[in-house]
C-alpha positions in Angstrom: -4.4 15.7 11.6 -1.5 14.7 9.4 -0.6 12.1 11.9 -4.1 10.7 11.9 -4.0 10.3 8.1 -0.6 8.6 8.3 -2.1 6.1 10.9 -5.1 5.6 8.6 -2.9 4.7 5.6 -0.8 2.3 7.6 -4.0 0.8 9.0 -5.2 0.3 5.4 -1.9 -1.4 4.5 -2.2 -3.8 7.5 -5.8 -4.4 6.3 -4.2 -6.1 3.2 -2.2 -8.4 5.5 -5.1 -10.4 6.9 -6.5 -11.7 3.6 -2.9 -12.5 2.5 -2.5 -14.4 5.8 -5.7 -16.3 5.2 -4.6 -17.2 1.7 -1.2 -18.4 3.1 -3.1 -20.5 5.6 -4.5 -22.5 2.7 -1.0 -23.8 1.9 -0.2 -27.1 3.6 2.4 -26.6 6.3 1.7 -22.8 6.6 -1.7 -22.9 8.2 -0.6 -21.7 11.7 1.7 -19.0 10.2 -1.0 -17.8 7.9 -3.6 -17.6 10.6 -1.1 -15.8 13.0 -0.3 -13.3 10.2 -4.0 -12.7 9.6 -4.8 -12.2 13.3 -1.8 -9.9 13.9 -2.7 -7.8 10.9 -6.3 -7.6 12.0 -5.3 -6.4 15.4 -2.8 -3.8 14.2 -5.1 -2.6 11.5 -8.0 -2.1 14.0 -5.8 -0.4 16.5 -4.4 2.1 13.9 -7.9 2.8 12.7 -8.9 3.5 16.2 -6.0 6.0 16.5 -7.0 7.7 13.2 -10.6 8.0 14.2 -9.6 10.3 17.1 -9.5 13.1 14.5 -10.9 11.8 11.3 -14.6 11.4 11.0 -15.7 7.8 11.4 -17.4 7.3 8.1 -14.4 8.9 6.2 -11.9 6.8 8.1 -13.8 3.6 7.6 -14.3 4.2 3.8 -10.6 5.1 3.3 -9.5 2.1 5.4 -11.6 -0.4 3.5 -10.7 1.2 0.2 -7.0 0.8 0.8 -7.5 -2.7 2.0 -9.7 -3.6 -1.0 -7.4 -2.0 -3.7 -4.2 -3.4 -2.0 -5.6 -6.9 -1.7 -6.7 -6.7 -5.4 -3.1 -5.7 -6.4 -1.5 -8.5 -4.3 -3.9 -11.0 -5.7 -3.1 -10.0 -9.3 0.7 -9.7 -8.7 1.2 -12.9 -6.6 -1.8 -15.2 -6.8 -2.8 -15.1 -10.5 -6.1 -13.3 -9.8 -7.7 -12.0 -13.1 -7.0 -8.3 -14.0 -9.6 -7.6 -16.7 -10.5 -4.1 -17.7 -13.7 -4.0 -15.7 -11.9 -5.3 -12.6 -9.1 -2.7 -12.9 -11.7 0.0 -13.6 -13.6 -1.0 -10.5 -10.5 -0.7 -8.3 -9.8 2.6 -10.0 -13.2 3.9 -8.9 -12.4 2.8 -5.3 -9.1 4.7 -5.4 -10.9 7.7 -6.9 -13.5 7.6 -4.1 -10.8 7.4 -1.4 -9.0 10.4 -3.0 -12.2 12.4 -3.1 -12.9 11.6 0.6 -9.4 12.9 1.5 -9.8 16.0 -0.6 -13.3 16.7 0.9 -12.0 16.5 4.5 
């Protein structure tokens, strides 16, 4: 079961890679590289989610996977792309993280 949770966390981290790749693809001269990064991350993320779901309930795995992807993408956007980080937005991501933690504790 620990291995499944490891795969799920790594899958969530790769889930961050595809929106980053799509953002990179908006830069002139980096379209192909960005799309390639996005597609590779999608594939790896999905495969690792599949591995994790062998022993983690589907709904829990999917919620954790998307939660890691959403929170991670938010952090990358704020840190590297000038996305706004107002109190309400940070609180919203905090609620996502709290929900993911609760799902882990409940399983």
